[in-house]
C-alpha positions in Angstrom: 30.6 149.4 25.1 27.9 149.0 22.4 25.9 146.4 24.3 26.4 148.1 27.7 24.8 151.2 26.2 21.8 149.2 25.1 21.6 147.6 28.5 21.6 151.0 30.2 18.9 152.3 28.0 16.8 149.2 28.7 17.4 149.5 32.4 16.5 153.2 32.4 13.3 152.7 30.4 12.4 149.5 32.1 11.7 147.6 28.8 13.4 145.4 26.2 16.6 146.2 24.4 16.0 148.4 21.4 17.3 147.7 17.9 19.6 150.2 16.1 16.7 151.4 14.0 14.4 152.0 17.0 17.2 153.8 18.9 17.8 156.1 15.8 14.1 156.8 15.4 13.6 157.7 19.1 16.7 159.9 19.1 15.4 161.8 16.0 12.0 162.3 17.5 13.5 163.5 20.8 15.7 166.0 18.9 12.6 167.3 17.0 10.8 167.6 20.3 13.7 169.5 21.9 13.9 171.8 18.9 10.2 172.7 19.2 10.6 173.4 22.9 13.5 175.8 22.2 11.6 177.6 19.4 8.7 178.1 21.9 11.0 179.4 24.5 13.0 181.8 22.2 9.9 183.1 20.4 8.8 184.0 16.9 11.5 186.6 16.3 14.2 184.1 16.8 12.6 181.6 14.5 12.4 184.2 11.7 16.0 185.3 12.2 17.3 181.7 12.5 19.7 180.4 9.8 19.6 176.7 9.3 22.8 174.9 8.4 20.8 172.8 5.9 20.1 175.9 3.8 23.8 176.4 3.3 24.7 172.8 2.2 21.5 171.8 0.4 19.8 172.8 -2.8 16.1 173.7 -3.4 15.3 170.0 -3.5 16.8 169.4 -0.1 19.7 167.3 -1.3 23.3 168.2 -0.5 25.1 170.2 -3.2 27.7 168.4 -5.3 30.4 170.8 -4.2 29.6 170.1 -0.6 29.7 166.3 -1.2 33.1 166.7 -2.8 34.4 168.3 0.4 33.1 165.4 2.5 34.7 162.8 0.2 38.1 164.5 0.7 37.9 163.6 4.4 39.5 160.2 4.8 38.2 158.3 7.8 39.6 155.3 9.6 38.3 151.9 8.5 37.9 150.9 12.1 35.0 152.3 14.2 36.9 152.0 17.4 40.1 153.3 18.9 43.4 151.4 18.9 44.9 150.3 22.2 47.4 153.1 22.1 44.6 155.7 21.6 42.6 154.2 24.4 45.6 154.3 26.7 46.4 157.9 25.8 42.9 159.0 26.8 42.7 157.0 30.0 46.3 157.6 31.2 46.6 159.3 34.6 47.4 163.0 34.5 50.3 164.5 36.6 49.1 165.9 39.9 49.8 169.5 38.8 47.8 169.2 35.6 44.9 167.5 37.4 44.8 170.4 39.9 44.9 173.0 37.1 41.8 171.5 35.6 40.0 171.4 38.9 40.9 175.0 39.5 39.6 175.8 35.9 36.4 173.8 36.8 35.9 176.1 39.9 36.6 179.2 37.8 33.9 178.2 35.2 31.4 177.4 38.0 32.0 180.7 39.7 31.6 182.7 36.4 28.3 180.9 35.8 27.0 181.8 39.3 28.1 185.4 38.8 26.1 185.5 35.5 23.0 184.2 37.3 23.1 180.6 36.0 21.4 178.3 38.5 21.6 174.5 38.5 18.3 172.8 37.7 17.4 170.8 40.8 14.7 168.9 39.0 15.2 165.2 38.3 17.4 164.4 35.4 14.6 162.1 34.1 12.1 164.1 32.0 9.4 161.5 32.2 6.9 164.1 33.4 6.8 165.7 30.0 3.5 164.4 28.4 5.0 164.4 24.9 8.0 162.2 25.9 5.6 159.9 27.9 3.5 159.5 24.8 6.6 158.7 22.7 7.8 156.0 25.2 4.3 154.5 25.3 4.2 154.2 21.5 7.5 152.4 21.4 6.4 150.0 24.1 9.3 151.1 26.5 7.2 152.7 29.3 8.3 151.1 32.6 5.7 149.5 34.7 4.4 151.5 37.7 6.2 150.8 40.9 8.7 148.7 39.0 12.3 148.3 40.3 14.5 150.7 38.3 17.8 149.5 39.5 17.4 148.3 43.1 19.7 149.5 45.8 22.9 149.4 43.7 22.7 153.2 43.3 23.2 153.5 47.1 26.6 152.0 46.9 29.4 154.4 45.9 31.1 153.6 42.6 34.6 152.3 43.2 35.9 154.6 40.4 34.2 157.6 42.0 35.7 156.8 45.4 39.2 156.4 43.9 38.8 159.7 42.0 37.8 161.5 45.3 40.7 160.0 47.1 43.1 161.1 44.3 41.6 164.6 44.5 42.3 164.8 48.2 45.9 163.6 47.7 46.4 166.3 45.0 45.2 169.0 47.3 47.8 168.1 49.8 50.6 167.8 47.3 49.8 170.7 45.0 47.2 172.8 46.8 43.8 174.0 45.7 43.1 177.6 45.0 40.1 178.5 47.2 39.3 182.0 46.1 36.7 182.4 48.9 39.6 182.2 51.4 42.8 183.0 49.6 44.2 184.3 46.3 46.3 181.2 46.0 46.9 177.9 47.8 50.1 179.3 49.3 49.5 181.2 52.6 51.2 184.2 54.2 53.3 183.6 57.3 50.7 185.3 59.5 48.1 182.7 58.3 50.4 179.7 58.7 51.3 180.8 62.2 47.7 180.5 63.4 48.2 183.1 66.1 45.4 185.0 67.7 45.9 188.7 66.6 44.4 191.5 68.6 45.0 195.1 69.4 48.5 196.4 68.5 49.5 192.8 67.9 48.0 192.7 64.4 48.7 190.4 61.4 50.3 193.4 59.6 52.6 194.1 62.5 53.5 190.4 62.7 54.3 190.3 59.0 56.7 193.3 59.2 58.2 192.1 62.4 58.9 188.6 61.0 60.6 190.2 58.0 62.7 192.5 60.0 63.8 190.0 62.8 64.0 186.7 60.9 64.3 187.2 57.1 66.3 190.5 56.8 69.3 189.1 58.8 69.3 186.1 56.5 69.4 188.3 53.4 72.2 190.4 54.8 74.4 187.3 55.1 75.2 188.0 51.4 77.2 191.1 52.7 74.8 193.3 50.8 72.6 195.7 52.8 68.9 196.7 52.6 67.8 200.3 53.4 68.2 201.0 57.1 65.0 201.8 59.1 64.6 205.1 61.0 62.7 205.3 64.3 59.8 206.7 62.4 59.8 203.8 60.0 60.0 201.2 62.8 56.9 202.9 64.3 55.2 203.0 60.9 55.7 199.3 60.3 54.5 198.5 63.9 57.7 196.4 64.5 58.2 197.7 68.1 54.6 196.7 68.9 55.2 193.2 67.9 58.7 193.0 69.4 57.1 193.8 72.8 55.0 190.7 72.5 57.3 188.2 70.8 60.8 189.6 71.4 61.4 187.5 74.6 61.1 184.3 72.5 63.6 185.4 69.8 67.4 184.7 69.8 69.5 187.8 70.4 70.2 190.0 67.3 73.8 190.2 66.2 75.1 193.8 66.2 76.6 195.0 62.9 79.7 197.0 62.8 79.5 199.7 60.2 82.6 201.1 58.4 82.0 204.3 60.3 82.3 202.4 63.6 85.6 201.0 62.6 86.9 204.5 61.8 85.6 205.8 65.1 87.7 203.2 67.0 90.9 204.4 65.3 90.1 208.1 65.8 88.7 207.8 69.3 91.6 209.5 71.0 91.4 212.5 68.6 87.7 212.9 68.8 87.3 212.5 72.6 87.6 216.1 73.5 85.1 217.2 70.8 82.6 214.6 71.9 82.8 215.8 75.5 81.7 219.2 74.5 78.9 217.8 72.4 77.7 215.5 75.1 76.9 218.4 77.4 74.6 219.9 74.8 73.0 216.5 73.9 72.3 215.7 77.6 69.9 218.7 77.8 68.2 217.5 74.6 68.0 213.9 76.0 66.3 215.1 79.1 63.5 216.5 77.0 63.3 213.3 74.9 63.2 211.1 78.0 60.1 213.0 79.3 58.4 212.4 75.9 59.4 208.7 76.0 58.0 208.3 79.5 54.5 209.4 78.3 54.7 207.1 75.3 55.8 204.2 77.5 52.7 204.7 79.7 50.5 204.6 76.6 52.3 201.5 75.4 51.7 199.6 78.6 48.0 200.3 78.3 47.8 199.0 74.7 50.3 196.2 75.1 49.0 192.7 74.4 49.8 189.9 77.0 49.9 186.3 75.8 48.3 183.6 77.9 50.1 180.3 78.8 48.8 178.4 75.8 49.7 181.2 73.4 53.2 181.4 74.8 53.7 177.7 74.0 52.3 178.3 70.5 54.7 181.2 69.9 57.6 179.2 71.2 56.9 176.4 68.8 56.4 178.8 65.9 59.8 180.5 66.4 61.9 177.6 67.4 60.6 174.9 65.2 58.5 176.4 62.3 60.7 179.4 61.6 64.2 178.2 62.7 63.7 174.5 62.5 65.5 173.6 65.8 63.5 170.4 66.1 64.9 169.1 62.9 68.6 169.8 63.5 69.5 166.0 63.6 67.4 165.2 60.5 68.8 164.8 57.0 66.1 167.1 55.5 66.2 170.9 56.0 63.5 172.2 58.3 62.5 175.7 59.3 61.3 178.4 56.9 64.4 180.6 57.4 66.7 177.7 56.6 64.8 176.9 53.4 65.8 180.3 51.9 69.3 178.8 51.3 67.8 175.7 49.6 67.9 175.4 45.8 64.4 173.9 45.6 62.2 175.5 48.2 58.8 173.6 48.7 56.2 175.6 46.8 53.8 175.7 49.8 56.3 177.6 52.0 54.8 180.9 53.1 55.1 183.8 50.6 57.5 185.9 52.6 60.1 183.2 52.6 59.7 182.5 48.9 60.2 186.3 48.3 63.2 186.1 50.6 64.8 183.3 48.6 64.6 185.3 45.3 65.9 188.5 47.0 68.9 186.6 48.5 69.8 185.2 45.1 69.7 188.7 43.6 71.8 190.1 46.5 74.3 187.3 46.1 74.6 188.2 42.4 75.2 191.8 43.4 78.0 190.8 45.7 79.6 188.3 43.3 79.6 191.0 40.5 81.2 193.5 42.9 83.9 191.2 44.1 84.8 189.9 40.6 84.3 193.4 39.1 82.8 191.9 35.9 79.3 191.7 34.4 77.7 188.3 35.1 75.9 186.1 32.5 73.3 188.4 31.0 70.7 185.7 30.6 71.0 184.9 34.3 70.7 188.6 35.2 67.5 188.9 33.2 66.1 185.7 34.7 66.7 187.2 38.2 65.1 190.5 37.1 62.0 188.6 35.9 61.9 186.3 39.0 62.0 189.3 41.3 59.3 191.1 39.3 57.1 188.0 39.4 57.6 187.5 43.1 56.7 191.2 43.8 53.6 190.9 41.7 52.4 187.8 43.5 53.1 189.4 46.9 51.1 192.5 45.9 48.1 190.5 44.9 48.3 188.3 48.0 48.5 191.3 50.4 45.7 193.2 48.5 43.5 190.1 48.9 44.3 189.5 52.5 44.5 193.2 53.6 42.1 195.2 51.3 42.2 198.2 53.6 46.0 198.5 53.6 48.3 199.8 50.9 51.6 198.4 49.6 53.5 201.1 51.6 52.4 199.4 54.9 54.4 196.2 54.2 58.1 196.1 54.8 58.7 193.0 52.6 57.3 194.8 49.6 59.2 198.0 50.3 62.5 196.1 50.6 61.8 194.1 47.4 61.0 197.3 45.5 64.1 199.0 46.7 66.2 196.0 45.6 64.5 196.0 42.2 65.2 199.7 41.7 68.9 199.4 42.4 69.1 196.1 40.4 67.6 197.9 37.5 69.9 200.9 37.9 73.1 199.0 37.6 74.0 197.5 41.1 75.2 194.3 39.3 78.5 195.6 38.0 76.7 198.3 36.0 74.4 195.9 34.1 71.2 197.7 33.2 68.0 196.5 31.7 68.3 196.6 27.8 64.9 196.1 26.2 66.3 195.3 22.8 68.7 192.6 24.2 65.9 191.2 26.3 63.6 190.8 23.3 66.3 189.3 21.2 67.7 186.8 23.8 65.2 186.5 26.7 61.8 186.8 25.1 60.9 183.4 26.6 60.9 185.1 30.0 57.8 187.0 28.9 55.8 183.8 29.5 57.1 183.9 33.1 60.2 183.3 35.1 61.1 179.9 36.8 59.4 181.4 39.9 56.2 182.0 38.0 56.2 178.6 36.4 56.7 177.0 39.8 53.5 178.6 41.0 51.3 177.9 38.0 49.2 175.5 40.1 49.4 177.3 43.4 48.3 180.6 41.8 45.6 179.9 39.3 45.0 182.4 36.4 43.0 181.3 33.3 44.3 182.3 29.9 42.8 185.4 28.4 41.1 183.5 25.5 39.4 181.3 28.2 38.1 184.3 30.0 36.8 185.9 26.7 35.2 182.7 25.5 33.4 182.2 28.9 32.1 185.8 28.8 30.9 185.4 25.2 29.2 182.1 25.8 27.3 183.5 28.8 25.7 186.3 26.8 21.9 186.0 26.5 20.5 184.0 23.6 22.2 181.6 21.1 25.9 182.5 20.5 28.3 181.7 17.7 31.7 182.1 19.3 35.1 181.9 17.4 37.9 181.2 19.9 41.0 182.1 18.0 44.4 182.0 19.8 47.9 180.4 19.5 48.4 176.7 20.3 48.8 175.9 24.0 46.5 178.7 25.3 43.8 176.4 26.7 41.2 176.4 23.9 40.7 172.6 24.0 40.4 172.7 27.8 37.4 175.0 27.5 35.4 172.2 25.8 35.4 169.9 28.8 34.6 172.7 31.2 31.7 174.3 29.2 29.3 172.0 31.1 30.1 173.9 34.3 28.5 176.9 32.7 25.3 175.0 32.0 24.6 172.5 34.7 22.3 169.6 33.9 22.8 170.0 30.1 24.5 167.8 27.5 27.4 169.0 25.3 27.9 167.8 21.7 31.4 168.4 20.5 32.2 167.9 16.8 35.9 167.8 15.8 37.7 166.3 12.8 41.0 166.0 14.7 41.2 162.8 16.7 44.1 164.0 19.0 41.9 166.9 20.1 38.9 164.5 20.8 41.2 162.2 22.8 42.5 165.2 24.8 38.9 166.3 25.6 38.2 162.7 26.6 41.2 162.6 28.9 40.2 165.7 30.7 36.6 164.4 31.1 37.9 161.1 32.3 40.1 162.8 34.9 37.3 165.0 36.2 34.8 162.2 36.3 32.5 163.7 33.6 30.5 161.0 31.7 31.4 161.1 28.0 30.9 159.1 24.8 32.1 159.5 21.2 31.5 158.2 17.8 34.2 157.8 15.2 34.0 157.2 11.5 
C-alpha cells in the first residue's frame, strides 16, 4: 500500500516518485494554503473569534506543556504500523444483505438532507491545478506534468472490476431486501393496490380496491379463527366503496360462504311459533319495501352510468391477480406456499408481501389467541400477550404511515383494514383475552425490551427505514452555517459510528479526516466505507 500510494501520486502529478520528506513538506504547504483560503472565505470576524487547539496544549514558547505530554505518554500504541490479518479481514468482510441495505438507505437519507439544506455538489474537476498558488508549488517541487502528457491512458475508461461487483451486489440486495425509495414510497413494501398494477379510474379507485380486497379476501380468512370482526351496515359498505368495486371484480371471485348466526339457529327452532307473527309483520314491511325499491331503482340507474367496464386485457389481468397472486391456484401442486391469502397462515411470511396481508397475519394471530383463551378459560402467557399487543400496535403504525403517504387526501377512517385493526386493538386492550388487560408496571418490569420494537418491527427494519434520533440531530447540527463543534452523545448501538462514514454525503467533493483512539471503531468505519465503495486510508501508531 505504501509504494502504491507513491505510484498514484507520481501518476497524478506526472513526475518522479517523491521521498517521504518531500511528501510531508508538500502536504504541510497544501494545508497552510487551504487554511488561508478558508480564512479569506470566512472573514476577519471568524479569524478573531477562532480558538486554535495549539493555544490549549502549548505554552508561550510554542512547545507542548509537560502535563499534555504526560497524557500522550499514557497512550500505548501498537509496535506494528500495520493491521494484523484478523483486523484486515474484519474490515474487509462482507456485510449481511440487510445491513448493507440499511447503510445504503442511510446514505440516501444524508444526501436528501444535504439537498434540502441547499448543499450542491461541486461539478468542477477534482483536480485543483487551475489554482495559481498550487501550480507554483508543483513547479517548485519539479512535479508539474508536461503539457499534453498522458495522465493515465485509456485505462480510466474501463470499469473497475471491484466497482462492477459492488454494483451487481447492490442490485441483488435491492431484490432480496428492498430499497426505500422515498420519492415513490414510504417503504420498500407496497400496498396491494400498487402490487396489483390495475388501471384505476372513476368509482373503481385504489381506495375502493383496498377496502374491497380486505372485505372479500382477508376478512374471511381472519374469521376462520371463530372470532368475528365488527359487521358492516349498508351505510358502511357504501362509505368504504366496497359495492362499487364488487360490481367490477365480483364476477371473478369465488362465491362467499354464508355464515349462520346464533340467532339464525334459534329462528329455525322457533319457526313454527313465530310464523303467525311474521305474517302480520310482512304485510306492513311490504309497503315499506315498495318505497325502498323505488329509491333503489334510481340509485341503480346512477350506478350504471358510473360503473367501470374492464376491457379484455384488464379482465385477464384481474383473473390472474385473483386466482394466482391472491389465492395462489397456480401453485397448488408446488411444495412452497403461494398466494397472498395463504401466506397469512405461514409462520414466516416473506417481508415483501403487500402490507394488508402482513397486517392480516398479525390480526389472525391475535384473534387465535382470543379464541384459545376463551376455549381454555385461562389467561395465556403474559409475555406472549404483550408481544402480540406490541406487534399489532407496530403493524397499525406502519399501515397508517403507508396510507398517509400513498393517499394524503384521505383520512384513516376511509380504510377498512385500519378500522378493523383498531377495533381489534381496543377489545384486546379491554380484556378480550380471558380478561387480560394492559398492565404498565408489569410491562416495564418484564417486557421493556419490546419498547425497542416487536418482532414485526424488527422484521421491517430494512424495508421501513428510519434513522436514529441522534443521527437526525447530528445531521441537522452539522448542516448549520459556519464551523460547528458537535457533541454526539447517545447510548451504544444508536448509529453514532455510522454517521462518520456518511458525513461525506453532506459535503460532496470534500475529504473527511476522522481521528479516533479506538481501533475497533476505526475498523468499523473502514468496513462501512469499503462496503459503500468510498475510498479511504488510515494511519496507525
